[in-house]
C-alpha positions as CSV (number, residue, x, y, z in Angstrom):
1,M,21.7,-9.6,-8.8
2,S,21.8,-7.5,-11.7
3,P,20.6,-3.8,-11.6
4,R,20.0,-4.0,-15.7
5,A,17.7,-6.7,-14.7
6,T,15.9,-5.2,-12.5
7,L,15.0,-1.6,-14.2
8,A,14.4,-3.5,-17.5
9,T,11.6,-5.5,-15.5
10,A,10.4,-2.3,-14.0
11,R,10.2,-0.9,-17.7
12,R,8.1,-3.7,-19.0
13,V,5.7,-3.6,-15.8
14,L,4.9,0.1,-16.6
15,A,4.4,-0.5,-20.0
16,Q,1.7,-3.0,-19.0
17,L,0.2,-0.6,-16.4
18,V,0.1,2.6,-19.1
19,R,-1.9,0.3,-21.4
20,D,-4.4,-0.8,-19.2
21,H,-6.8,2.0,-18.5
22,R,-8.7,0.3,-16.6
23,T,-6.1,0.2,-13.6
24,L,-4.5,3.0,-14.4
25,A,-8.3,4.4,-13.4
26,M,-8.0,2.4,-10.1
27,I,-4.5,4.0,-9.5
28,V,-5.3,7.2,-10.1
29,V,-8.9,8.2,-9.6
30,V,-10.2,5.6,-7.1
31,P,-8.4,7.0,-4.1
32,P,-9.3,11.0,-4.6
33,A,-12.7,9.8,-5.6
34,L,-13.2,8.0,-1.7
35,I,-11.4,11.3,-0.3
36,A,-14.0,13.3,-2.0
37,L,-17.0,10.6,-1.0
38,L,-15.7,10.8,2.4
39,E,-15.4,15.1,2.5
40,W,-19.3,15.0,1.4
41,V,-20.3,12.5,3.8
42,F,-19.2,14.3,6.5
43,S,-20.0,17.9,5.1
44,E,-22.5,18.2,7.8
45,Q,-20.2,17.5,10.5
46,P,-18.1,20.2,10.8
47,G,-14.5,19.1,12.0
48,R,-15.3,15.3,11.7
49,F,-13.5,15.6,8.0
50,A,-10.0,17.0,9.2
51,R,-10.0,14.5,12.1
52,V,-10.4,11.4,9.7
53,G,-9.0,12.8,6.8
54,P,-5.2,12.9,6.7
55,P,-4.8,9.7,8.1
56,L,-7.2,8.4,5.2
57,V,-5.2,9.8,2.2
58,G,-2.4,7.4,3.3
59,M,-4.4,4.3,4.2
60,F,-6.6,4.5,0.7
61,P,-2.8,4.1,-1.4
62,L,-1.9,1.2,1.0
63,I,-5.3,-0.9,0.1
64,I,-5.5,-0.1,-3.8
65,M,-1.7,-0.8,-3.9
66,F,-2.2,-4.3,-2.4
67,L,-5.3,-5.8,-4.4
68,L,-3.5,-4.2,-7.5
69,T,0.0,-5.7,-7.2
70,S,-1.0,-9.3,-6.0
71,I,-3.6,-9.5,-8.7
72,A,-1.0,-8.4,-11.2
73,M,1.5,-11.0,-10.0
74,L,-0.6,-13.5,-9.9
75,R,-1.5,-12.9,-13.8
76,E,2.1,-12.8,-14.5
77,R,2.4,-16.7,-13.1
78,T,-1.1,-17.9,-14.5
79,S,-0.4,-16.1,-17.9
80,G,3.1,-17.9,-18.1
81,T,5.0,-14.5,-18.3
82,L,6.8,-15.7,-15.3
83,E,8.0,-18.7,-16.5
84,R,9.1,-17.5,-19.4
85,L,11.4,-14.9,-17.6
86,M,12.9,-17.4,-14.7
87,S,13.6,-19.7,-17.9
88,M,16.4,-16.5,-18.8
89,P,19.4,-16.1,-16.8
90,I,18.0,-13.4,-14.3
91,A,17.7,-13.9,-10.2
92,K,14.3,-13.9,-8.6
93,L,15.6,-11.2,-6.8
94,D,16.1,-8.9,-9.7
95,L,12.6,-9.9,-11.0
96,L,10.6,-8.7,-7.7
97,L,12.6,-5.6,-7.1
98,G,11.6,-4.9,-10.8
99,Y,8.0,-5.3,-10.0
100,G,8.4,-3.6,-6.7
101,L,10.3,-0.6,-8.2
102,A,7.7,-0.3,-11.0
103,F,4.8,-0.2,-8.4
104,A,6.6,1.8,-6.2
105,L,6.5,4.8,-9.0
106,V,3.0,4.1,-9.2
107,G,2.2,4.1,-5.6
108,A,3.9,7.5,-5.2
109,V,1.8,8.8,-8.2
110,Q,-1.2,7.5,-6.4
111,A,-0.3,9.0,-3.2
112,T,0.6,12.6,-4.5
113,V,-2.3,12.5,-6.5
114,T,-4.6,11.6,-3.2
115,A,-3.3,14.2,-1.3
116,T,-3.4,17.1,-4.0
117,V,-6.7,16.5,-4.3
118,A,-7.4,16.2,-0.4
119,F,-5.5,19.2,0.7
120,W,-5.7,21.8,-2.3
121,L,-9.0,20.9,-3.9
122,L,-10.7,20.0,-1.0
123,G,-9.5,21.9,1.7
124,L,-8.2,19.6,4.0
125,E,-6.3,21.0,6.7
126,T,-3.8,19.1,9.0
127,A,-1.6,20.5,12.1
128,G,1.6,19.0,10.7
129,P,3.0,19.6,7.4
130,V,1.3,18.3,4.4
131,W,4.8,17.2,2.6
132,A,5.0,14.5,5.8
133,V,1.9,13.3,5.1
134,V,2.6,12.4,1.7
135,L,5.6,10.7,2.2
136,L,3.9,8.4,4.7
137,A,1.3,8.1,2.6
138,I,3.5,7.2,-0.3
139,G,5.6,4.7,2.2
140,N,2.0,2.9,3.0
141,A,1.4,2.4,-0.6
142,L,5.0,0.6,-0.8
143,L,3.9,-1.4,2.0
144,G,0.9,-2.3,0.5
145,M,2.6,-3.1,-2.8
146,S,5.5,-5.6,-0.8
147,L,2.1,-7.3,1.3
148,G,0.6,-7.4,-2.4
149,L,3.6,-9.2,-4.0
150,F,4.5,-11.6,-1.1
151,L,0.7,-13.1,-0.4
152,S,0.1,-13.4,-4.3
153,A,2.3,-16.5,-4.2
154,F,-0.2,-18.2,-2.1
155,A,-3.5,-17.3,-4.5
156,T,-3.7,-19.5,-7.3
157,S,-7.1,-17.3,-8.4
158,E,-7.8,-14.0,-8.9
159,F,-10.7,-14.9,-6.6
160,Q,-8.0,-16.2,-3.7
161,A,-6.2,-12.9,-4.2
162,V,-9.1,-11.0,-3.4
163,Q,-9.7,-13.1,-0.7
164,F,-7.0,-11.8,1.4
165,M,-8.8,-8.4,1.6
166,P,-11.2,-9.7,4.2
167,A,-8.6,-12.0,5.4
168,V,-5.5,-10.0,5.7
169,I,-6.4,-6.2,5.2
170,I,-9.7,-5.6,6.8
171,P,-8.5,-7.3,10.1
172,Q,-5.7,-5.3,10.6
173,L,-7.8,-1.7,9.7
174,L,-10.4,-2.7,12.2
175,L,-7.0,-3.5,14.9
176,A,-5.2,0.0,13.6
177,G,-7.2,2.2,15.8
178,L,-9.2,3.7,12.4
179,F,-12.4,3.2,14.4
180,V,-11.9,2.7,17.8
181,P,-8.5,4.2,19.7
182,R,-6.3,1.3,20.5
183,D,-6.1,2.1,24.6
184,A,-9.7,1.6,24.1
185,M,-9.7,-1.7,22.7
186,P,-9.6,-5.1,25.0
187,A,-6.1,-5.6,26.2
188,A,-6.0,-8.8,23.9
189,L,-6.7,-7.1,20.6
190,E,-4.1,-4.4,22.0
191,R,-1.4,-6.8,21.9
192,I,-2.3,-8.3,18.9
193,S,-2.4,-5.0,17.0
194,D,1.4,-4.4,18.4
195,F,2.7,-7.2,15.8
196,L,0.5,-5.7,12.9
197,P,2.1,-3.1,10.4
198,F,-0.9,-1.5,9.5
199,T,-1.1,-0.3,13.0
200,Y,2.4,1.4,12.7
201,A,1.2,3.1,9.2
202,F,-1.6,4.5,10.9
203,D,-0.2,5.7,13.5
204,G,2.7,7.5,11.8
205,L,-0.4,9.6,9.9
206,V,-2.4,10.3,12.8
207,R,0.9,11.6,14.4
208,V,1.9,13.6,11.6
209,A,-1.3,15.4,11.0
210,A,-1.1,15.8,14.9
211,D,2.5,17.6,14.8
212,D,3.9,15.1,16.8
213,I,6.8,14.5,15.3
214,G,9.0,12.4,17.8
215,G,10.6,9.7,18.8
216,R,7.7,7.5,18.3
217,L,7.0,8.4,14.6
218,W,10.1,7.4,13.6
219,L,9.6,4.0,15.1
220,D,6.5,3.9,13.0
221,V,8.7,4.7,10.1
222,A,11.3,2.1,11.0
223,V,8.8,-0.7,11.6
224,V,6.7,0.4,8.2
225,T,10.2,0.0,5.8
226,G,11.2,-3.5,7.9
227,C,7.8,-5.0,7.1
228,I,8.5,-3.7,3.3
229,V,11.6,-4.8,3.3
230,L,11.0,-8.5,4.6
231,A,7.7,-8.6,2.6
232,L,9.7,-8.2,-0.5
233,V,12.4,-10.8,1.0
234,L,10.0,-13.6,1.6
235,G,8.2,-12.5,-1.5
236,A,11.5,-13.6,-3.5
237,T,11.7,-17.1,-1.5
238,T,8.4,-18.0,-2.0
239,L,8.3,-17.2,-6.1
240,R,7.3,-19.7,-8.4
241,R,7.3,-19.9,-11.7
242,R,3.6,-21.1,-12.2
243,T,0.6,-21.5,-10.0
244,A,-0.8,-24.9,-10.2
């Protein structure tokens, strides 16, 4: 591994993102806009937005970063950029960590902007500390980024990359407790949800929003962190120069 190669890769990816105005809009504008739309939807139901808003502040960045990184990494392979880079004396892990670092910075900006709009402009309130919600939102953005980098290796086109949304993301959202509490689900579904990273990402946000900062919260954080590291390592092992 070479820190210099990792940082050079991160700078290149960030420069590409800055030049892509549509991608920047998706990163910075879409999640806050969705939160604002949600507040409008629940404007006639007092207290409803306060219950569902804080967890979604951290889930929207996760979803957007997954979609963005999976497509961006796929474009690197199909355009031949990745092949040219891997012909140079640079390790696969350096490349992946460079992409990860660049998108981690982007995810941090995205989560911070989303939380700022939700808590300060829309007046969303939470029993727990706002800074903890922001940190978990950043962590969830990193989870979406790492899963996107890993799963992009199994797509051969942007259409296939987008298909991972209904195949991978939506089932996890349904089983995470966002719509129905996990303990109210059939036992088999609850057991399945125990093995899904989104379950712990969502549970951590719910606990912070309720000011339930205890041992279970740290378990959620540990599982999400472990999934991020595992996805990056697996991404490095499956990294190919090009997509056939």
